[in-house]
N, C-alpha and C positions, 0 to 999 in steps of 0.2 A: 504493500500500500504506500509506503514511503517513497519507494522508487517510482511508482506510478504517479504520485503527486508531484514529485520533483521533475521527472523527465517529461511527463505529458501534461500534468495539471498546471505547472507554471506557465508554459507558453500559451496554453489555452486561456488561462485567466488573464494574461497580459493582452492577448489579442481581443478578448471579449470586453474587458473593462477599460483598457487604455487605447488600444488601436495602434496605428502606425505612429511611432514617436518622432521619426525624422522629418525634416522640412519637405514640402512638396515641390520645391523648385531649387534653382541654383543659388548659392549664397551671394549676398550683396552687402554693401556698406550700410544699407538701411537697417540691417539686423542689429548692428551695434547701437543704434539709436532707439530701438524698440524697448518698451517697458518689460522688465523681467517679472513675469507673473507666476502664480502657483502652477499653472499648466506647464510653464517652462521647466520648473524644477521636476515636475512629475515626468516630463518627457526625458530629461537627462537621466533621472533615476531609472526609468524604464530601459534605456539603452544599457545602463550598467547591469541591470538584472538580466537582460538578454545575453550580454557577454558572459556573466557568471553562469547562466544556464548552459550556454554552449560549452564552456570549459568543463562543467560538471558532467554533461552528457558525454563528452569525449572521455572523461575519466571512467564513466560507467562502461563504455564500449571497450576500453582497454582492459578493465578488470574482468569483464565477462569473457573476453577472448582468452585471457590467461587462466581463468578459473575452469573454463570448459576444456582447454587443452591439457590442464594439469601439469604443465611443464614449466618449471622455474617460477620466478617472481615476475609480476607484471611490470611493463615499462612505465617510466615516470612521465606524466604530462607536464610540460614546462609551466612553472608558476602555479601548479595546482595546490600543492601543500595539503592543508586540512581538507580541501574539497576531495582530493583523491582518497584520503583516509576514510572519509565518510562513505564515498562510493564503494570502497573495498569492504567495509563492514556491512553495508546493505546488500551487496552482491553475495557475500558469504552467507548472510541470513537467508537470502532467497534460495541459494543452493541447498541449504540445510532443509528448508521446507520441501524442496524438490526431492531431496534424498529420502525424507520421511514418506512422501507420497510413493516413491519408487519401492520403498520397503514393504508396502502393502499390496503390491501387485503379486499375483494376478487375482483380481476380483475380490479383494478384501478391502473393507472400508471402515475399519475400527477407528475410533477417535482417541485423542489424548496421548498419542505417541509423539516422541520427538527424538532427534538424534543427539546422542552424546556418546562418547566412547569412554575408554578408561585409560589404560596404562600406556606408558612409553613403550617403545619397542623393547622386547626382551633382549638386552644387549649381550653381545658376545663376550664382553668383558666380565660377565657374571661368573665365568669359570676361572677367573684369575684367583679366586679364593682357594680352590683346591690346590693350586700351585702348579701351573703348567710351566715347565722349565724353559729357559732360553734355548736358542738353536745349538750353541756349543754344548750346553749341558745335555740336551737331547741326544746329540751325536755321541757323547761319551756314554750316556745311558744305553743308547742303542748298541754300541760296541760291547758293553758288558752283557747286555741281553743276548747278543749273538754268541758270545763265549759260553754263556750258560746253556744256550740251546745246543751248542756243539757237543757238550758233554752229557746232554740230557738222555741220549740213547743208552749210554753205559749205565747211568744211574736209574733209569726208568724201572727196571725189574725190581731192584732192591727198594726203590722208593715206593713202589706199589705194594710191597709186602707188609708195610707197617711194623717193621721190627722194633722191638723195644731197645732202648739204649742209645739209639742214634736220633738226633734231632733234625728235622727237615725245615728248610727255609725257602722262601720265595722272594724274588726281587721284583718290585713293581716295575712293569714295563712302561716305556715311553708311549705317548699317544700315537695312534696311527690314523691320520686324517682327523676325523671327528670322534673317533672312538677312544675313550679313556678307560684305563683299567679300573676295576672296582672290587671291593671285598666280596660283594655278592657273586660276581662272575668268577672270582678266584675260588670261592667256596663251591660254586657250581661245577667248575672244572675239576677240582682236586679233592673235593669231599662228597661230590654227588648230590648236594642239596644246597641251593643258594642261601637258604635260611640259616645255615650253619656259619654264616659270616660272623655271627656274634662270638663264636668260639675263637676265631682268628683275632677279632677285636680285643677280646679279653686277654689273650696271650701277649698282645703287643701294646696295650694301652699304657700311655705315659712313659714308654721306654725311649731313650734317646736314639735318634736315627743318625746315619752318617753325616747328614748336613746340619746336625745340631738341634733340629726341631723334634717334636714329639707328637705321637698320635693321640689326639684328644677327641676327635669325632670320627665315626666310622666312615663318613662320606668324604673326609678330607685326607686323602692319601696322595703321595707325590711320587713321580717316577724316580727310581733309584733307591727308594726306601726298601727296607728288608722286613719281611714278615715271618715270624716263627709260625709253623703250621702244626696242627694236631697230629698225633702219631699215625693215624690211619690215612693221612693225605697221600695221594698218589698222582702220578703224571710226570711227563718228561721234563717239565719246566722247573721241577723242584731241585734244590741242592741239598744233599744229605751230608751233614758235617759230623765229625771233623775231618774225615779222611776220604770222602767220596766226591771231591770236586777238583780232579786233577787238571781240567782244562780251564778252570776259572782263573782269571788273572790274580796275581799275588795281592794286589790292592783290594780286589773284591773279597778274596778269602780273608784278609785281615779285617775288613769291615764286618763280614759275617761273624768272624770269631769274636770281635769286640762286642758285637751286638748280642751274641750268645751269652757273653759274660754278664751283660746287663740283665738278662733273663734269670741267670743263676742268682745274682744279687737280689733281684726283685723277689724271687720266690723264697730266698733265704731270709730276707727281712720281713716276710709276710706279704701276701698278695694285697695289693691296694684295692680299696673298695671300688667296685665298678659302678658305672652308671649304665650298666650293661644293656639297657633296653633301647639305647639310641640306635638308630638305623641309618645307614648311609647308602649311597648308590653311586652309580657311574654318571658320567656326563655325556654319554654316547648320544649322538643324534639319532632319534628313532625315525623309522620310515624312510621315505624316499628323499629326493634331493630338492624338493620344492622350497624347503626352508633353508635359508642361508645364514642362520644364526645358531650359535652353540646352544644346546639345550641346557636349561637350568636344572640344578639339583635341588631337592627339598630336604632340609635337615631339621630334625627335631631339636628344639632349643634346649639349652642346658637347664636342668631343674634347679630351683633354689635348694640349698642344702637342708633347710629346715622346712619340711613339708607343712608343719603347723603354722608357719608364718603367714599363710594366706588369711588367717583370721576369720574365716567364714564357716567354721564348723566342718562337718563332713558332708556327705551327699545330702541333698535337700530332703530326701524322703527315705531313708534307710541308713542314715548316718548315725553318729554317736552323740548327738546333742539332745538329750532327752527333754530338756526344758525349752530350748529355742528362745528367740526373742522377737519373733514376729516380723523380722525384716527380711526382704529378699536379698540374697547374697550377690547375685550377678556372676557371670562368667564361670558357671559351673562346668568343669571339664569332664566329669565322669558321666554316669548315667543316673540322673537323679531319680529316686524312687525305685529304680530297678532292683536295688538290693533288698527291698522289703519282701519278706516271705509272703507267699500267697496262702495265708492261713484261712482264708474264707472259703476256699474250695473253688474259687473262680478268679480270673485275672483280667488285666487290661492289656491292650496292645503295647508290648514293650518297645516296639519300633518307634513309637511316638514318645513314650516316657523317657527313653534314652536319647532323645533328640531335642534338647531344651530350646535351641535357637529356632528350629523348624516349628516346634509346637507353639512357641511364643508368636511367631509370625502368623501361623494359621489361626490361632486363637484371637489375635488382634484383628485380623482381616474379617473373621467371622463376626466379631462384635461390631465392627464398623458396618458390615452388611446388614446386621439386624437393626442397628440404630437408624440406618438410612431407610430401611423398610418401615420402621415405626413412624418416622417423620413424614414419609411420603403417604402412608396410609392416613395419618392424622390430617394432613393437608388435603386429602381427597385426590392426590395426584395419581394414585394407582388403584383403580377399582373401588374407590370410596370405602375401603375397608377400615373405617375409623375404629380406633381402640383395639386393633387387632393384636392378639396375643401370639407371640412366636410359637410355632409348633414344638411340642416336646419330643425330642429324639427318642427313638426306641431301638432295641436290638443292637446291631453292630454300630449304628450311628451313635447311640448313647454311649457305648464303650469307647468309641473314638473320641467323643467329646470329653469324657472323663479322663482319658489318657492325655488329652491336651491340657486339661486343668492341672493334672498331676505333674506333667513333665515340663510345662512352659517355664521359661526363665525370662520374663519381660524386663526385669532389671538388668540382666546381662546384655540383652539386646540394646537397651538404652545406653548402657555404659560403652558398648562397642561403637554405637553410632556417635555418641558425643566425643569419644576419643579420636575417631577417624576425622570427624569434621573439625575438631579442635586442632589436630595436627595440620590439616589443610589451611586453616585460618592462620596458624602460627607461621607456616612457611610463606604464606602470602604476605604477611607483615614483613618478613625478612627478604622479600623479593626472590625467593628460592622456588624452583620448580618442584612438583611432586615427584618423589622417586618411584621407579617402577617396582611394584610389589608382586612377588610371585605367590606368596602364601602368608596366611596369618595363623598363629598358634595361640589358643587359649589354654594356658598351662599353669596350674597351681595358683589361679587367681591373677596371673599376669597376662598381658597381651604382648605377643612377639610378632613383629612384622619382618618377614624375610625378604630382603631387597634383591634385585637382580644384580646390583653392583654397589660398591661402597659409595655413599652419598654424603660423606662428611658427618659431623655431629648433628644429632637430631635436636630440635628445639625443646627446651624444658617444658614439662617435666619428663619428657621422653629421655631415655638413656641408651647408650650403646649396649648391645648384648654380648654374646660370647665372641663375636668378632664384628668387623665394621659393616657386615651385611645384615646384621640384626639390630633393629630398633625395638626397645622394650619399654613398656609402661606398666607400672605396678597398679593394682586395682585401687589401692588407697589414693594414688595420684589421680586416677581416672575419675574417682568419685567427686573430685573437686572441679571437674569440668562443668561448665554451664552451656546453655544453648548459644550457638554462634551462627552468624549469617554466612554459612559456607556450604557450597555444594558437596554432595557425597563424593569423596575422592575415589573410593574403590567399591563401586556398587556391584562389581562382578564377583565378589567374594561369596563362596558358597561352601557349606560344610560337606565334606566327604566321609568323615568318620573320625574315630578316635584311635590313638596309639598310647598305650599305658594311661597316664593321667592327662594327656594332651589332646585337644580337639583341633583338627586341621581344617582350615578354610582355604580352598584353592581359588586363586584369582583367575577365572576362566578367560577374561579378556586380555590378560597380560601374557598368555602363552604364545610363544613365537611359532605358531602353527596350529595343528589340530591336536586335541586330546582324544586319544582313542580308548575305547573301553571294550574289552573282550569278556567272554563268559557266555553262559546259556542265555537264550532270549528272555526267559522269565526273570533271571537274576539281573540282567542288564536293565530290564524294564523297571524293576524296583529302584535301582539307583537313579535312573533317568526321572522317574516320578518324584523322587525325593528332591533332586536338584531343581526340577521345574517348580515344585510347590514352594521351596524355600526362596528361590529367586523371585517368584511372583508375589510373595507376601512378606519378605524380610523388612526389617526396620532400619537398615543402614544404607538404603539406596533411595534415590529420587525416582525419576522416570526412567524406564527402560523398555526395550522390546525383547520378548522371548519368543522365538519361533520354534514350535514343535512340529517335527516332520514325521508323518506316518504313524504317530502314536499320540495318546493323551488328549484327544479332542475334548473329552469330558472335563479335563483339567482347566480348560479356559473359563469354567464357571468360578474358579478361585479368584481370578483377577482379569476380567474381560478387557481392561484397558492396557494390560501388559502382555498377556498371553494370546498368541494366535496360532492357528493350526494350518499346515499345508499338507496336501495329500501325498506328494511324491517329491523325489529328489530333483526332477526336472524343473518343477515350479520353484524350488528353492534356489537352484543355480541361476535361473533367470532373474529372480528377485535380488539375490545377493550380488550378481554381476553388476546390475544397475546401481545398487546402493554403494558398492565398493568404489565404483568410478565417481559417484557423486561425493562421497566422503573425501576421496583424494583431492578432488577439485576444491571442496570447501576448506580443507586444511591448508591447501596452497594459497587460496585467496585470503584466508585469515592470517597467514604468516606463521602457522604453528607447525612444529615438526611432529607432534603427536597430540592425541586428544588430552593428555595430561596437562599440557601447557594451556589448553583451552578450558580447564576446570578451575582456573584461578582467574581473578580479575573481574571486571564489570559484567562479563557475559556468562559467568560461571553457572547460573541457574537456568539458562536457556539453551545451552549447547552441549553437544558431546555426550549424550546419553548412550549407554552401551546397547549393543544388539547381540544377543547370545543365541546361538543356534544349537538345538538339541536334536540329533538325528539318531534314533535308537537302532535301526536296522542298517546293517552294513551296505554301503553303496556298491554299485557295479564297478569294475576296474576303470571303465571310462569316466564314470561320474566321480570316482575317487580322485582321479588325476585333476579333474576340473576343480573339485573342492580344494585340493592341495594348492592349486594356483591361486585361488581366491584367498586362501588362508595365509599365504606367504607374507602378506603385509598387513594381516588382520589386527595384530596387537597394536600397531601404530594407529589404527583407525577406530579402535574401540569395539572390535567385533571378535567374538569368541566362538569356537566350534568344539562341541563335544559329540563325537561320532562313534556309534557302535561298530564293532568289527567281529565278524565270524571267524576270521583266520588269525586275528591278532596282529596283522600287518596292514598298515595303511600308508600310502604315499603322503608325505608331508606331516606325518605324526611326530610331533615334538615330544609328547609325553604319552607313554603307553601304560595302560592299567588293565587289570583283569579282576572281575568279581567272581568269587567261588560260591559253590552251593552252601558252604558253611558260613557265609556272610562276611568273608574276608575280602578286602580290597587290596590287591597286590600291585605294586609298581616296582619291580626289581631294580630297574635301571635308575629309579629315583630313590631307592633305598627305603621304600615305604611298605609297611604291612599293617593295614588299618582294620579295625572293626567297622565295617561299612555302615553308613547311614542309609537305611532302606525305607521305602514306602511300598510294601507288597501290594499286589493287585487288589485283594479283598479289602485291605485297609484304605487303599486309594479310593475305592468306590464308596466306602463309608464316609470318608472325609468330604468327597464331592457331594454326597447326599446331604450333609449338613449345610453346605453352601446353597444347594439347589432349593432346599426347604426354606432357607432364609431369603430367597429371591422375592422382591416385592410384587412381582406379577402374579396374579391369581391364576388358577387352573384354566379359566376361560379365556385367557389371552390378555387380560389386563385392560379390557375396554369398559369395565364397570358394569357388565351385564349381570354380574352376580349380585347386584344390589348393594345397598349400603349397610346391611346388617353386620354388626360386629361379632366376632367369634366369642363364644362363651369362655369365661375363665376356666383354667384347668381344675380349679377347686372352688366350689360354691359353698357358702355358709348359709345355714338356716337363720335368716334375719328376723324371724318372728320372735315373740316373747318366749316361746317354748325352746328356742335354740340357744340358750345360754351355754357358753363353753365352760369346760372345767378349768382350763388354763388359757388366759388371755394376755397376749403380749402386744404392747404398743411400740411399733417400729417407726411410724410416721411422726417424726419429731424426736423427742427424747425417748430413750429406751426404758420401758417399764414393764414389769411382769406382775400380773394379778392372778392369784390362786396358788402361788408357790411361795414358800419361805426362801429368803435370800440365803444361798449357801455360804458357809463360812470358809475362811482360808484363802490361799492364793489362787485356788482353782476356780473361784467364782467368775472372774472375767472370761476364762476359757469356756465354762459351761454356758454363760450368756451368749458368747460368740457362736458356739456350736448350735445352740437353739435357734439363733437368728438365721444361720445358714440353712438349717432344716426347714424353717418356716418359709423361707424364700424359694425353696425347692420342694414343693409338695410331692413331686414325682419320685423323690428319693435321692439320697446322696451316697455315693460309693465311699466305703471306709477310707480308701486311699485318698480320695478327694478331700474328705474331711480332715485327714491328717495333714495333707499338704497345705490346706487353707489355714489351719491353726498353727502349724509349725513349718513355716517356709524353709527353715534351715534343716529340717529333717528331724525325725523322731523314731524311736524304736517301736516295734509292734506292741510290746507289753504296755508301754505308756499310753499309746493310742487306745488300746482295748480297755485299759483301766479308766480312761476318761469316758468312754462310751458306757461303761458300767455305772459310773457315777451319774452320768446324765440320765440313764434309765431309772436309777433309784430316785433321783431328784424329781423327775416328771411323774413318778408314781404309776398307779394302775387304774384301769377302768373299774366300774362297779362289778363287772363279771370276772375280774381278776387278771385280765390281759394287760400287759404293759403298754404304756402310751408311746414308748419308743420301740419300734418293731423292725424286723428284717423281712423284706419281701422276697419273692421267688428268685429274683436276680441277685440277692445278697446286698441290696442297698438299704440304707437306714431310712425309715419313714416314720411320720408322726400320725397318731390317731386323730380322727376328725374332731375330737373334743379339745384339741390343742389348736388354738386359732390366733391369728394376728389381726390387728386393725387394718392391715393392707388387704387381707382376705375379705374382711367385712366391707371395705371400701369398694373393691371390685364387685362383690356380690350385690351391694346396694345399687350400684350404677347399672349392672346387668338387669336386675329386677325392675328398675325404674324405666329402662328404655326398651327391654325385650320381654320382660316377664309380666308380673301383675300390674305394674305401673303403666305399661304401654296402652292399656285399655281403660285405665281409671286415673283421671286427672289428679284427684286428691291424693291417691297413693303415690303417684309419681312425684308430686311436689314434696310430700313428706319424706320420701326416700332420698331425693336429691339434697334436700336440706340437711338430713341426718348425715349423709355422706360428706358434705362439705364441712360439717362441724368436726368430723374426725381428723381433718387435715390440720396438724399443729406445727408443721415445718418440714424440712427435708428429711430424707430417710436416715434414721440413726444419727440424729443431729449431734449428739453428745458422745459419739464413739471416741475412745481414747486414741491418742496419736500412736502410730506404730502398729495398730491392730486393724483388723477388718480389711487387710490388703486385698483379699480375694474379691472385694466389691469392684475392683478395677476391671475384672473379667465379666462383670454382670452388666445387664442393660436395664436393670430395675431403676437406676437413677435417671434414665431417660424415659422409662415407662411412667413413673409416678407423676412428673409434671404434665405429661400429656393426658393422663387419666384425670388429674385435678382440673386441667383446662376443659376437658370434655364435660365434666360435671358442672363447672361454672357456666359454660355455654348453654348446657341443657336447662339449668335453673334460670338463667337469664331469659331464655326463650319462653320458659314457663310463665315468668312474671310479665313479660312484655305482651303476651297474649291477652292479658287483662289490663294492659296500659299501666302497669306498676313499674314505672321507669326507675324510681328510687330503689326499690327492692332488687331490680335487675343490676343496678350499679353496685349495690352492696354485695351481691353474689359475685360479680366480676372482680371487684377489688379483693375479695377474699381469695379467689382463685389466683389472682396475680401475685399474692404473697408467696405462693409455692411455684408458680410458673411465670416469672416476670418477663421472660423473653418470648412468650408465645404471642405471635402477631395477631392471631385470631381473637384473643381476649381484648387486645387494644382496639381492634376494629369494632367489636361489639360494644365496648365501653364508649367509644366515640358516638356510635349510633344511639345508645341508650341516653347519653348526656344530651345529644341533639334533640331527643324526644322530650326532654324536660322543658326545652324552650328557653334556655338561659344562655345567650351568646357569650357573655363574659365567662361563664363557667366552662363553656366549650373551648374558648380561647385559652383559658388557663390550662386545661387538659392538653391542648395542642402544644403549648409551651413546655409542659412537663415531658411530653412524649419526645419533642425535639431534643430537649436536654439529655434525656436518657439515651437517645440514639448516638450521641457523641460524634466523633470524627467520621464514623461511617455514614452519617446522614440518615434521613428518614427513608425507609424502604419504599420502592416505587408504588406498590399497591396502597400502602398507608398514605403516601402523598396524594395519590389520586382520590382516595376517600376524603381526605381533608379538603381538597379542591371542591369536592361535591358538597360537603356539609358546611364548610366554612370558607367561602371563596377568598376572603381577605385575610386568611390566617398569616400569610407571609408579611403583609404590611403590619399586622398587629404585633408580630414578633419583633419586627424592626423598630417600631415605636417603643416597645417595652425595653429594648436594649438602649 
């Protein structure tokens, strides 16, 4: 629009409003004697504007040519200066819009997508950390390796026998092309199993090498280093000492002999404590030759020596903190709640319980969807289903929802988001670019970012980790971060699984090529579903596009604005070819070398959103080559590819992984063996069912054909005189309980909180959900069961002897009908007044609506103690209650206005506004009721109050239109009052 206004609108406006500014004839001396009028100045100014327009248009043409060609920087227009800078920015923005449109081809027209990307190119310098030697050193190492190979034939037989008494050694080989030696491959060749690399690591950890350095990480090995091997090692490349290396140079023999002595001293002095679960890998370039950058390695960060220093207790739900303190810990690395024994005879999906970041994202997105549905139904936007209650999940969907409640770690997601945005803001203040991040580790309460290459010292409070490629942030420092105005720097981070006590998040858009995933189709599908669900709902990203190819069409219900589905690879290649070209041109026009430099500065919120492609089924060889070509420059453009592979080999695959039937995610060349994060098929369907049920559109298609009847509440109370409950709890306002003695001791707050949770969930509460709500930091089973027993004793029994706290057929805790809350009564009164007895009896309707409004004493649980009731953040009752109160107020106002009792209507509306002050419907009815009184001054005062409440946002358009109708001079009245 800006380009159109400047390039087309300016000359059109000049021609229409001013006309031809130059004289109509030849110049003469009489001109100098003419009076200078306003018209003269206008004509001169018009000529200047025409010249400026011509210069700007030339700049636009130059920038468009350079952007479309994608080659080099555009030429400079003489004297253009700021004009060309403006043209460049506008052309870049136009290309970004075009790229977004291209990304939706063919035939897809979702909205809300934009282009942004993520990381810098995965730099080849990333492999300087493992220590690639210089040319002279490589030549020397190659000579030594040749000498070792020459004597290998003679030593092979004896080396393969595993005789006792002789120690075997291996000398790390120099790199061949892009292939670097790794402990995994050494173990695979000489021990028959790559997983035995840990034994080699333990034998050689912290021993001094010939170059004076020491092995501290399994992935950081250097050519020329010597590795002592286990006794059963075999193979021709081994050297058996002390007498079986006649062909090895004297220098190498001395090095091995000296190294062997360090082993003797080490064992004699006591073996050093290992950190033995760290895993390393090679730096070999996987796949074909489409990727021209060295592949990064992923290294598990060093653990802090004091595991208890994390200060957050143990696992959130199976840990060893029997009391807890009611606070979310954040950044839990293990599997929260998974350790709790299933003593109830039934369980919940552990795949979600053990995935706290995924569960938090899904739970947050589900809550937002339900709130959106409530507001749309209240405003009559969808099917006029006013007062609609969200459906109660059943079966596998209920189990999935409970697993989300137990496993979710929203505090951890928030800490991760604040930490990453805080890092981006700090780097922007220092005028430093974002470093390329390959992975993030959440380990023992700390956040570790693994960089592609050393990027200097991080900004405080970040610190350097085990080497210059790790930036680390302690959780205690992260908790001091506040909200900052910064774009999400690494939205492509997604959790793949856990290793020991560390959770790995891989940055898909930073990978220099394709990430391939092997394994059976079902196992691959579980990984792909987990990745898609987390990317679609995570809390540490802004806008992004996630394209699912050939799978997961039902997953689009999780986030229609992020997820899209393509049927086949051909459509994907056509789409990504257009988008890749557009992004290259946009980057060139904007003067950025990668999308990371575009995520800082003034345009950070409008550009460079990532586009992540998930292709579950292996492509054909021809399509695989095309994908490899597209992915060669993808990391620079903010595009990431995760592609399934049936054979385990893909052209252009930078990182190769495999998921096993046992739930392991293996990446031997990266040195990773993870417990994979999975979303199996049955669980995926259950999660999708939750989102589909929360969709605001009714079954009939959302056209309102189903009428305006509200759904009945899930629990109706007998509101007659005979329906007095045995236990009555007031939740709307301050928390009070009638019918029970207040329990003594420290457990009274826990009992009150547990009862409130059960009252808000009449369908039942899973014991594990109850425990995770009351003890976010975790609690043992016996403590939880003891609380349930105390709650059962406190509530007492019915006249027939049955307890008021029961266990239903699914094992969930439920309350007897004689235990009632004022919220239950409020819902029941409104339902009876509008759809029950009051719908046909005016007097009954008025009495019930009045009684309902009297029950409203404030917000839900208004006096709840700080630090408790954190589970309410997962609920939508705080959104339901104001809407219900507003509906009651509107119905009672209508009841009074039918008899022209405007003052009574105003009284009812003001009472409802006390609990729902932001409901625009109440203000509209209050304006109409006040207008019906016939007092213009009173109406003017109400309009002034409404404008003051609106603040900087201004009066909403519909309210403004109503004021124009009821009080045409309201603006003038406000101005005179000021």
